[in-house]
N, C-alpha and C positions, 0 to 999 in steps of 0.2 A: 504493500500500500504507499500510495505517495504523501509524506505530510509536509513537506516542503512547499506545496502551494497556500498553506494558512500560518498566517503570522506566529511569531512565537519569540520569546524569550527563551533563552539556554539558563537555568537555575539548578539542573541535577548534571552534577558534577562526574558522575560515573555510576556505573551498576550497583544496585544497593543488595547486598549480599543476600545469597541463600544458601542457608546454613539447617543440618540436622539439629533435632532435639531430642539426643539419646537419652538424658535423664528423664527428661518427662514422657517418653515413650516407654521406659522399662517401669518408671511409677505407674503408667496406665496399662500395664498388662506384660507390655514387650511384643505383642502380637500386630501393632500397628507402627510401620516407621513416619512419625512427624516430623516434617521438616516445615521451616519458615522463612518468607519470603518478607526481609527485614525494611520494608518502607518507613519503618519511623526514624532511620538513620538517614534519610534526605536531607539536603544541608539546610542550614538558614532558619534560626527561631524554635530551634528545637525539633524542627523536622516534622514529618506527617506527609499523607498522600495527598493532599491538595495543593502541594508543590507543581506534580505532574501537571494539573488538569490548571493551575494560572499561569504557567508557560504558555498556553494558547490565549487563556482568557486575557491576561494582559498585555500580550503580543497584541490581539486584538484592539482592547483599549488604546496602545499606542498609536497602532496604527490608523485609528480614528481622531488622532490628535487630542485624546483623553487628557486633562490634567488632573482630573479627581477621580476616583475609585468610589462607590458606594456597594456596600454589601449587607448582609443580614446572617443570623444565626442567634443561639442560645447564649445566655450568659457565659456561660464557657467554651465558647466556640472555638474550634481549632481552624477551622475556615477563616473564620475574621482574622484571627493572631497571624495566618500565613499571610493572606491578603493585604494586613497593615505593614507586614514587616516587607513585602516585595515591593509596596506602594511607597513605603520608605528609602529602599535598594534602587528605586527606578525615579525619587523625587517628584513622585506625584502623593497630593494630600489624601485621605482617606476618611469614609464615614462609615459608621457602624450603627445598624439599627437592632439592638439586642431585644430578645424577646422574653419577659419577665414570666414564669411559670403560675407565680401568682401573686396577688399584691404585697408590696415590701420585701419580694425576694432578691431584691437588687441590693447588693451593698457593694460602693464604689471602693470599697478597701480591702474587697476580697483577696483572695491569693489567686495561683492559677491562671488560667488564660487573662484573666479580670486584670491582675498586677501586669502583665506583659502588655495590654493593650494601653495602658500609662504610661509604662518605659518607654514602650515604641511611639509614644506620642499621636495618638487619633487625633485626627482635625476635629472629628466631633462622636459624640456616641448619645444615641437615642434610646433610650427604653419604652416599650411598647407591650400590650398583652398579648397573650395567645390566639385572642379573637381577632388581631388585625391580622389585615390584608397587607402580608410583606410586600407583594409585589407593587400593592398601589403606594405603600410607607415610603418604599424606596424610589419611587417616581415623586413624590411630595418633596422628598431631599433634594431630588435632581432639580426641580424646578425650581425651588428656592435658591441653589446654587447657579444655576442659569442666569437668573434674575441677578445676581452677586458677578456676572461678567465668568463664569467659571464654566469648564467642559465636563461636563462629568460622563462617567461609564459606568453601569449596574451591571454587577457579578450579580448572578443569583444565589440563593442558599448553596454553600455548597459545591461553587462553580459548575452546578449539574445541570447543563445545558449540553447541547451537541457542542461546541465549541470547546467546553472544560474536559468534557468525555474523551476527546481527541488525544488527552492525555494517557489514558489507559487502556485506550486501542492502541497507542504506540508502546505503551508498556509492555504490551503482551510479545513484541518482536526482542525485547530486552531479555523478556523471561525464557522463551525459548531458545535464545542463543544460549543461554546459562544452562536450560536443560539440557540442551543437545550436546554441550561440551562436557556435562557431566555425564551421559548418558544415563540421566536420571527419569525412569517413567513414573509421572505424576498419574496415582487413579482418581484423585478426589481433590478440588480445590476449593478451600472455606475461605469465604469471604464477609466482611460486613457488608450490608444493603438498607441504604439510608435513604440519602436523597436522591440515589440513583444513578449519579455518575460515575462512580469506581465500577459500579457492578455492570452498568450497560458497556462502559469502555471496553472492560475485561471480555464480555460476549461479543461483543462486534468483534473484537480484534482477534478473538479465537476462531471465527466463523470467518473472516475473513482472510485467516491465515489458513485456513483448513486443518485445523489442530482441535481434535476430539476430546478433551478434558474437561470432565464434567465440571459443572460450577454448582455450589450451592451458596445462597446468600443466605444470613443471618440477618433476621430483620431486627434494627436497632429502633426503629420509631414506630410507634402502637398504630400498626397499618394492618389490615388481615394479609395472608399470602396471596390471595387471588388478586387483591387492590396491587401489592406490592410487585407481583410479577406483571400486570398490566402496564404499571408505570414504567417497570424497567424495559419492558420490551418496547415500548412506543418509544422511549429515547434512544433503544436500541436501532431501530429502523430509522428514526430522523439520522442518526451518524452514520448509519451504513448509505442514507443516501448521500450525503456530502462527501464521501470516502468514493463514491461510486464502486462501489459493491453490491453484489447480493443482498436480498433481506434477508436477516436474521430470523432463523426458525424459532417460533415459541417455545417448541420442546427443549429449547436450550437455556431458557430461563427459569430457576427454580430458586423458591424462598421459602423460608421455614420462619414461622412465627412465634415459637413455642419459648422464646429466651428473653422477650424484652423487656415480661414484668409487668410492673405497674405503668410504665410508661418509659417515654423517653427520657435517657439521663437521671432516672429513679433507678437506685441500688436494689439488687438482689442477691440474694445468699450464695446463688448459683455462680455469679460476676465474683463476688469477693473471694470463693474459693479459687476460681480460675486466675485472680490475678494472684492469688499468696502460691499458688502451683508455677506460674511461670516466673516469678520473682524468686523464689526456694530452689528450685529444681534448676532453674537454667538461668538467671540473675538477668530475666528480662523484664521491665517495666511496662505494664499494659493500662491501659485509661478505664475507667470505670465506664464508657457511655458508649465506645464502640469496639475497640480491641477484644474490652473484659467479657462482653457478651456475646461475641463473635466466639471468643476460646471456650466460653459455659457451653455453647451449643457444641464445638468440637469435643470437649472431655466427656459430655453426655453421648455422644455419637461415639464414641470409642467403648464407653461402657456398657452402652447396649447391644456391642456387636454389629453396628450397623455397616462395619468397612468389614470386609473379607481377609484373615489372616494372611500376614505377609503383603499389606497393600502401603502404599506411600502416599500420605496424605500432606498435603502442603497448606499450609495457613498462610494469611495475608497479615501482615501487623501492618496497620494503618497510621500507626502514631498516635498524639494526643497525649502525650504524657504530662504534659504540664497540669492539665485538668485533674489529673491524680492528686496533685497538692492540695485543691480545693475539695475535697472527699476524706479528709485525713479523719475524720471525726466518726466514719463509718466503720473504719476498721480498726478492730480492738487490739491495739498493739501495745504491749507493755513498756511503761513507761523507761526502765531499765530492765534488760534482758538478764541482768548479771554476768556471773563467769561463765 
């Protein structure tokens, strides 16, 4: 596939590691070999999967002459952190629309990504309610900025449109180069499925490269499996169209909605166990919102025997580690572990 015809900035310096997780695999019974693709190690401002999307989203913004980015997300949004970080790298202003899950939830002195918004110097932060129409809220901000003489560019939540999803279609070519070099056969790929851009990009990239690795998306938003699959497939079709490749078969889009718990960014016991397991078996930090809940699904699948003995399962770590520090109170850790 030809990605050179799309405006792009180059933030990814080299392929992210593809590594085995032998201690975690043994802890879970040793019948399945678990590997990890470390997109948490993408560069700049603590990394994360949005970097791949923002290469194309910010490339498009700069090509259109924008001097200001506008985007939205949750109070601890990794996407907002990285959009802001790359705006600073490019000398652009950046305005954030953050969704408060309930009145009074926003704490301007909170840790995690919120601290980084202020450290990186967001041009503006506006708090809205869950009922808000986020595209409309971003348009309102854009109109105000235009009246002030600015040239804003709106990046949707998670950079999850066809432009942003190009980053994960291109990711597939990086992954397959590594897999082929290692002669590694992947039997299942487990990924987070949220605002749909990462998931749609991956299935479109696999389909366009004629690769038959099955992908399972673990829902991290409070959406049904059926709705999430519909949204992912719709974006996949749009992406296939702009890449000039055949339509993506609907059967390639598979989601599971069993691990989101009470809602987006709300803790579950399975997520906490998965965060502990990755930390204490492999020294890898997960975030509580995306990778933590996706890992909870992976761990449960292994325990249920949903993978054949001898299978190799790949887990995509999408990053988001700074958000972990805003959730310290949910992890019952001893103040002093002693000797």
